[in-house]
Structures are given as structure tokens and as C-alpha cells.
N, C-alpha and C positions, 0 to 999 in steps of 0.2 A: 415592403410587401407589394406596393402598387407596381414597382418596377418588375417584380416577378410575374404579376398578373398580366402586365402588358406584353412581356416576353412570351408567355404561354399563349396569349391571344394571337400573337403574330405567328407562332408555329401552327396553331389550330387553323388559322386562315388558309394555310397551304395544304392541310390534310383533312382533319376531322370536319371542319366547317367549310371546306372548299367546295365550290359548285360542282366539281367533277366527281367528288366522293360518292354522293348518293346515286349518281348515274352508274358508276362502276358496280356498286352493290346491287342495285335493282336490275341492271343489265345482265349480270351474271345469273341472278335468280330467274329472270325471264328466259334466258338462253336455255337453262336446264329444264324449265317448265315445258317449253316446246320440244326440246331435244329428247326428253324422256316421256313425252306425251302426258303431261299433267299428273304426275305421280301423287301429288298432294290430294287430288280428288279420287283417282283410281284406287289408291291403297288406303284411304282413310278408314274404311270399315274394317279392313284386315288389320290395321294398326291397333284398333281398339281391342280386337280379339287377342292379339299378341300380348298387349300390356295387361290384359285380364288374366293371363297365365294359361290360356287354352292349349298352347303348344309347348309348354315348359316341360323339361326333363331334368331330373336331379343330377345326372352325370355330366352335364354340360360344363365346359371350362369357363372360369370367371369367378368374380368375388361377390357379385350382387345379383338380385333378380331384376327382371325387366322393369318392374314397378319401382324398385329402389333406385335403379339407375335414372329412371324418369324423374323421380322425386328429387334426387340429388341435382340433376340438371335443372329442374324447375326451380329448386331453391336457389340456384345460381342466377336464374333469370328473373324470377318473381321477387322483386325487391323495390328499391326506391324508384326504379323505372316505371313501376305500375302506380305508385302513389305520388311521388314527387315528380317523376319524369313526365307523366301525362299533363300534370298541372303546369310544368315548365314549358312544354310544347305548346299548349293552348295559350299560355301567357305570351309567348313569343310570336306564334303564327296564327292565333285565333282558332275557332272551331275547325277550320279546314285542315289544320295541322293534324288533327285526330284522324281524318280520312286517310292521309298519307301514312300515318302509323299503321292503319289497318291494311293498306295496300302492301306495305313493307312486310307485314306478317304473312299475308296470303302468299306472296312470292317467297318469303323466307321459309315457309313450310317445305318447299322443294329444296332450297339451298341447304337446309339443315338435314334433310333426308340424305343428300349426297355426301356432305362432309362427315356425318356420323357413320354411314355405311363404309366409306373408305377408311375411316379411322379404325373401325372394328376389323376390317379386312386385314389391315397391316399392323395390328397391335402386337406387342411383344410381352413375353412372360419374363419377369425379372428374377434375379437370383433368390429373392426372398419369397418367391411363389406368387406374388401379386401381378396383376395385369397393368401394363402401361400402354397408352395409346394417345392419339391426337394427331393433328396435322403434321407435327414434326416427324412422326413415325411413318406416315405414308409418303412424305416428301423424301425420307431417307430410304425406305424399303421398297417402294414401288419401282417398276421398270419404266422409266421415262425415255422417250426417244425424240431425237431432233435431227431432221434430215437423214433419217435412216440409221442414226448412231445412238447408242445408249448414253444418256446424260444423267449425271449425279446431281441431285438437288439438296445435298447435305448443307450447303451454304445457306439455302433458303430455309431449311429446317432450323438451323441455328438462329437465324434472324427471327423466325416465328417464336421459338422457345424463349428468346431474350425478351421479345415484345410481350409474351404471356406473363413473364415475371413482372414486368412493368405494369401490365394491365391488371394483375391481381391486386395491385395497390390502387391504380386509377379507377378501376371498375368495382372490385370486390371489397376493398377495405375502406378506403378514404371516404367516398361519397356515402357509403352505407351508414357508418357510425356518425358521420356529420349530420345526416338527415335525422337519425334517431335522437341525437343529443339536442338538435335544434327544436324538434317537436316536443320532446319531454320538457325542455326549458320553457317553451311557450305555453304548454298545457298544464304542467304541474309545478313549474318553477324549480325543477331539479337542476342543480349546477352541472354544466357540461363536462367539467373535469371529473366529477363523481361518476357520471354516466359512463364516460370513457374508461375509467379505472375498473369499475365493476364488470362491464361487458368484456374488457380486454382479458380479465382473469378467466371468465367463463369461456371465451373463445379459445384461450390456450388449453384449457382442460379438455375441450372437445377435439381439437385438431391433432393433439398429440396421439390420439388413438388411431389415426389413419382412416382409410376409406371405409372400413367396416363400421367403425363408430360413427363416422360422418353420415353414412347411408342410414344407419339405424336412427339417428337423431332427425335427419331431414325427412325420412319417410313418415314420421309422426308429426313433425312441425307443419309440413306443407298442407295436408288436408285440414288440420285444425285451424291454421291461420286463415285459410280460404273461407271456411264457414263463418268465422267471426267477421271477416271483412265484408262478405256478401250480405250478412244480416244488417250491418250498419249502412251499407251502400243503398240497399233497396228501401231502407227506412227513409232515406232522403228522396230517392227517385219517386216512390209512391206518394210521399207527402207533397211533392211538387208535380203531381201527375199531369197537370194542365200544361207543363213545359216540356213534356217528353217529346211530342211531335215537333214543336218548334226547335228543339235541340237537334233532332235528326235532320231537319231542314237546314239548320245552320252548318252542320257537319258536311252534308253532301251538296248543299246549294252554292257554297262559296269556293268550291274546289278549283274552278278555272278562272275565278275573278279575284281571289284573295278575300280576306275577311274585313268587312267595313268597320269603321269606328262605331263603338257603342259604349255608353257609360264612360269610364275612365280609360278604356282601351282605345288607343289612337288609330289602330288599324294595322293590317299587315298585307303586303302584296303577295302574289302567288308564289314568287320565287322564295320568299322568306318562309312562307307556310310549308312549301314543299321540302325545302332543305331541312328545316327544323323538325318537321314531322317524320321524315325518313331517319334523321339523326337520332331522335328520341325513340323511334321504333326499333332501331338497331340496338340501342342501349337497353331497351326493354326485353327483347327476345334473343338478342345476340346471334341471330341467324347470319352466317357468313363470317362471323368473328373467329370461329374455330375453338371456342371454349367448351361448349357442351360435348363435342366428340371425346374430350378427355374423360368426362364423367361416364359417358356411355361405354367407353372401352372396358370398363370393369364388369359389364353385365355378362351373365352366363348365357352363352349362345355359341353355336358352331357355324352359323350362317350369318355373315355380316349384315345382309339386307334386313334380317328380322329386327335388328336393333335400329337400323335406319328407319324402318317403319314406325317404331315407337317414337322416334324423334320428330316425326311429322306432327304429332300431337302437341309438342311444346309451344311453338308460336301460336297455335290455335288457342290453347288454354291461357297462355301468358298475355298475349296482346289482343287477340280478337275477342276474347271473353272478358278478362280482368280489366284491361285498359279501356275497353268500351264502357264497362260499368263505371269506372272511375270518371271517364269523360262525361257520361250522363249525369253523374252526381255534380260535377263542376258546373255544367251548363244549365241543368234544370234548377239548381239552387240560386243561380245568378251571382254567385260569389266571385266568379272569375274576372268580371269586368267592373267590379266596384273597388273603390279606394278604401283602404283600411289603415287604421293607426298602426304603425310599426317603426322599429328602429332601423334607420337607413344604413345599408352596408356601403362602405366607401367605394368599393369596386363598382357599384351600380349607380353611383352619383355622377351626373354630368351637368355641368353648369355652362350655359350658352350665353354669348354676348347678346345684348338687347333684351327687352322684355316682350315676351310673346304671351298672349292671353288665350286661354283654352276656349273661351266662348266665341272667339273670333275665328270664323271658318278659314280665312286666309292664313292666319297664324298657325292654326291647327294643321293645315295641309303642309306647311313648311316643316313642322315637327315630324309629321308622318314621313315626308321624304327623307328627313335626316335619320330617323331611327331605323328606317328600312334600307339604309345605305344607298339611296338613289341620288341625293344631293345634300352633301354635308354642309352644316352651318358652322360659322366660326365659334370657337369656344372662348370662355371668359378667363382672363388673367387679371388678378387684382386682389382686393380684400373685401370680405363681407363684414360690414359693421353691425355688431350685435349689441343690443341693450336689453338687459333682463330676459335673455333668451330669444328675443325677436330680431330678425334681420331688418335693418333700417333702409339700406339702399335698394333701389328698384331698377338698376341698369343691367339686369341679368334675368335668365330663366332657369329655374332649378328643376332638373329632370331626375327622377329616381325610378328605377325599375320600369323603364320605357313608358313613363306617364308623367304628366304635370304633377309636381309635388305641392301639396296644400298644407296650410296651418303648421308650418315648421317651427319647432322650438329647439334651441341649442342648449345642451346641458353639459356641465362638467362631468367627466367620466373617470374621475380619480378614484371614486369609491362607489362600487356597484350598489351599495345599500342605500345611498342617498341620491336624490334628484335635485341638485342645486343648479339653477339656471346660470348660463354663461354670459359674461359681459366683456366685450373686447373686439379685436379684429381677427378674422380667420383668413389665412392666406389661401389663395386659389391659383393654380398654375395649369394652363391648358385644359381648363374645365374640371380639374380634379382637386380635391382638398389636399393641400400640401403642407398644412400646419402640423407640427409634430406634437402639439399639446394634446392631452387626453380629453377630447370632447366628443360628444355624440349628437346626432340629429334624429329627432323623433317627429314624425308628421304623418300625413295621409298620402298614400300612393297605392298603386297596384302591388299585390304580393304574388309570390309564385312558389312552386315546389311544395314540400310537405305542409308548411304553414297555411297555404291556400286550401289544400285538400281538407285540413283540419277545420278551417272556417266553414267550408261547404258542408261537412258532416254535421255541423251544429244546426243545420236548417232542415231537420227531419223530425220524425216522431220522437226521437230520443233527446231533442233539444241540445243543450250544452253538453250532455253526456256523450253525444256523438263524436266529439273531438277525442274522447278517450279511446274510442274504437280505432281511430286513425293512429293514435299513439301506440296502442297495443299491436295493431296490425303491422305498423311500420317497424316496430321493435322486432317482431317475429320474422317478417319478410326480410328486412335488411340484415338481421343477424344471421339468418340461414344462408343468405347470399354470401356474406363474409366467410362463413364456414366452407361453402363449396369452392369459393375462389382460392382459399388457402390450399385446397387439394390441387387445383389447376396449377397454381404456382409451384407447388413442391414436385409435381410431375415434370414441369419444365426444368426445374433446378436439377432433378435427377438425370434428365436427358443431357443437360449441359455440363454438369460438374460431378455427377455421381450421387449415390444415396447419402453419403456422409455430409453433403452440403445442405440437406433438408432441414436439419435441426437449427442451423444458423439462419436459414430463410424464415423458419417459423418464429424465431425470436424477433427478428426485424419486423415481420408481418404484424405480430401482436403489439409491438412498441409503436409502430406507425398507426395502427388502429386506434391506440389510445390518444396520440397527439392530434389526429385528425378530428377528434370530437369537438375541439374548440378552435378550429381554423375557419377562414373565410370561405363560405360555401361557393361563391362564384369562381374562385380560383380552383376549387376541387372539381366542379363540374367541367371547367375548361380542360383540366388535366385528364379527366375521364374521356373526353372526346378525342384527345390526342392519342391516348393509349389504345382506344378502340381501333382507330385507323391503323396504328402500327401493327396490330394483330391481323386485321382484316385483309389488308392488301396482299401479304404473302400467302394467306390461305386461299384467296380468290385465284391467284396465279396457280396454286397447286391443284385445286379441283378442276379448273378449266383444262389444265394439261392432262388430267386423268379422265377426261370426259368419256373416251371410248372404253376405258377400263370399267367405268361406272355402268355403261350400257351392257357390257358383258356380264357384270355381276348380277344385274336384274334378270337376265336370261338364265344364268346358272341357278339362281334362287327358284325360278319357275320349275326347272327340272328337278331340283331337290324336293320341292314341295309336292309335286305330283307323285314322286316316288315314295315319299314318307307319309303322306296324308292323302291316299287315294280316295276319291269320292267327296272330299272336302270342298265346299264352295269357296272359291277364291277368285280374285281379279286376274285379268290377263297380264302375264309377265313378259310376253313377247313383244 
């Protein structure tokens, strides 16, 4: 398993976590923001009117209403990224990472407006009467020109569709159920295998009904789960009201300096905060990834820009509102930089040569340089000598979850129902546990993702009951995300292999959903970063190539609106 994780990390270092990836993403969004004259600001009010149904007509082509399409797309984005992803970003990059998540969302509002508009413009009606759209269709159907000649981008459409199938697992299935099962295990002690089995059956029952059943379910789930989550979140924020202003200062004050060490948090430089903030921001709202256009393609409309308007609201709701609320919960509660008792995941254990002491500023600075990839320290190879669960030798430093690990106890892990301490030697190779025997390490370190958010929710008016809100919210958020992503995947399979391939895809999707419930979370998050990049890059190429088409589409919508809704107050489309 460790070899697999190392291989995925290597791939991720070239794409998803590479320094150039966030620049490509933000650069494209910035280009369209200026090229189209800030549509996310100009059209925001108009977008609200559209989604409220003000301009709806019953005879429009499509399968769902504007609101149902928005709810389906939101259910695909509002998930672990809002609960676990924000906690993971702050854990990695400190409060400044949240700022970069918000910047990604503000720019992403424009990117999503463009990709959804183009997807709707070039959508296709299938033989069964349903609508199919997404970046693969505008790459295939649009008129591309290069040096005055028409160019076919079917090859790029095929790459995107294949990446969408992969990402339906890496974004929609695996991390969602993994976060659900981990949180239910930590909160209620429910076995992860049982969680995976029950939810896999429910998932199969929903997705077999196609987009209409999916839209019907998500349009009810999204508003309900948002209300539950906000009640719990503000119970924490208001309970810790004296930390609200310091939290905002931390978010915006460290933007150009990185986040300083505080508590168990060793600190993060600006590059790390920027990269992880943008990366988690994209995972949260998926702007530029090309996923939401697939859901919006089903909406009833005869003007593609009207659905693009609706899409502007997605990153605003998903990231600017929900992720900010989650961030304030984490920061105001103080849980994010405190060490908590937890079982260490092998993938996050790193054992260094020599003994470094956290209270020694010189030692702490060396660890800071190491975990922020500035100056790497040599790793430990040898044996840990353990007597009655306690490590005896002191020629190493035990790092877990980017923090000094304290009060470590080693247990036998042969039977999950008993906690028998371990005595013997544990093999370590290049800083990683290489011993094949079933043993586990429990101690104090920083935690991240959904377990951290659950800890923070306990520090409010609801006390320990707050963690149950996270569990319920995560269950609803993540499950609805898995539902929506199954639709994205089956549209991509339809494009690649035809409608008959969908049933096989759904079977594999549900089976993988089950098995991911009890796999290593670090591996799953790394896989999600890779699949996000594999979708995003072809999509960015496609929308940049169609930039002039997009500008014409805005102008055409202005003419349509003036003709069909004379006297109606609207923004300038010219």
C-alpha cells in the first residue's frame, strides 16, 4: 500500500500538486474575468432572477428546471470539500490557505459561467430523449479554427471524457464515502465496512433512475443539509464570538507572508498556503474542472447563457459562503492548531534521523523547512525498540500529520476489539514503517479533514452533540456528491462507448464506493488531486480556444433578452 501511495504522490507532484497547476487554473479564470468584463459581478443579480424561475417557460427543451440543475451541480460540489477539504487546506497551509480558496472561488465564478454556457450551447439530444452535454460535446461540436483552418478536437474530447470517468471515482465516489465512514466511526463507532455496504445499496437505488431521479433527490437534499449544517456552524462561531475578528485577521493577514507557527502547527510558507488553498478551492467548487456543465446541460432552456448565469451562483454558495463558515468554525474554536489523541495513519508518519525537540526554536525551524519542502532532513532507517507499548530509543524524531507526535503508544492490531500493548522491535525504512506485523500507533498530533471539523463542532452551544451535526451533514453532503458524480461518469461513458456501457459503469461505481469506505484516506485524497488535474487541463484548453465564441454568445443573449422581455431591467450584455 505504501508503494502505491508513493507512486501516486510522484504523479501528483507533476500535475495536481505541481506549482504550475494553480497558475494555469487561476490564469484562465482571470483572463475570462477581464476579457468578458467581470461577468460574475455584472450578471449576479440577473442570475438570481433566473434561478428563481422568473423567466421560465414550460415548453423549453431539457429534463430539469434551472433550480434542479443548480441543486444537482451543487450536490456534486458541496461535499467533503466543504467539511473535510477546508480542514485539510488549513491543516496544510494555515489560515492563509482559506484566503486562496476564496480567491479561487471568486475567479471560478467566471470560469464556471463560461464552461456551462458553452456546454449548454453545444449539448446533444440522445436517442432516448434525454439531453447530454459537457466539455466533450463542445470540443466535438464547436467550430474550432487554427491558422484559418477548421480543426477537430474530438481527440481532446475523448481525453476529457476518459478523465471524467476516472474523476468520478477520484472526486465523486472514493473520497466521499471514505470521509463519511471515517467520521461515523470516530463519532458513533460504526464499522466502516457496514457504512460502506448500506450506503452502496442506497446509492445504487438512486442512480439507476437516471437524471430525473437524481435531480428529484438532490433538489431536496441540498437545502435541507445546508440548513442543518449552518445551525451547527453558527452555534460554534457565536459561542466563540471573541475569536471571530482574530480569525479574519489570520485569514487575510498572513496572505503574503505565510502562516506562522502556533500551537502544534509548525507553520506554512506562502507557496504552500497558495498551492494548497487553490487546490482545495478547486476540489470544493470544481470551477474549471468541467464537471458541473454536464449537470447543467440537462436544464430546460433555449438560450445557453441563461444556464451559464445560474452557474455563477455555484462557487459563491459552495466556497465563498459554506467554506468560509467552515473555516470560521475551525479557526474560532482553536481546534485546528491543537494536538489531539488519534490513531496514526502510516501514510502520514515520517520518522527523521536525530532527535529534534519542539520547544527548541532552532529545531522547530528545521522541521518547518522540511515539511514545507524547502530543505529536506535525512530520514531514519533502523528499528524502534518498544517495551509495553512505549518506544525506548531516542535517536529519531517522530512526525505525524505535519506535527511533532507526542505520547505515542504502540498496540497490537490483530483484534480491533482489544487494545493489547506491543513489545518488540518495529522496522523503519527511509522514514516509513516497513514492518508487516499488525501494529498501530496511537498518540497526540494534529488531525485534519472531517475528524478535525467534528472536533471543532464540539466547541459550541451544542457541546459534544455538535460532532453529530458534522456526521449528519457530511453524510448528506458527501452522499449527494457521489450521486451527482455517478451521472457525470455515465454521461462520459455514453460519449465514449454508447448507452449500453452505462450499466457496467454503475456497477463498478457502486462496488468501488463500498471498498473505498475502509481504505487509507491519504491515498484517496492524493488520487482525487490527480483526477481533478486530468479533467481540468483539457477543459481549460477547450474554453480558451472558444473565447471568441463565448463573447458572441453573450451578445446574442442580449439581443434575445431585449426582444423577449422588453422593459425588463437587465445588465448590459454588450
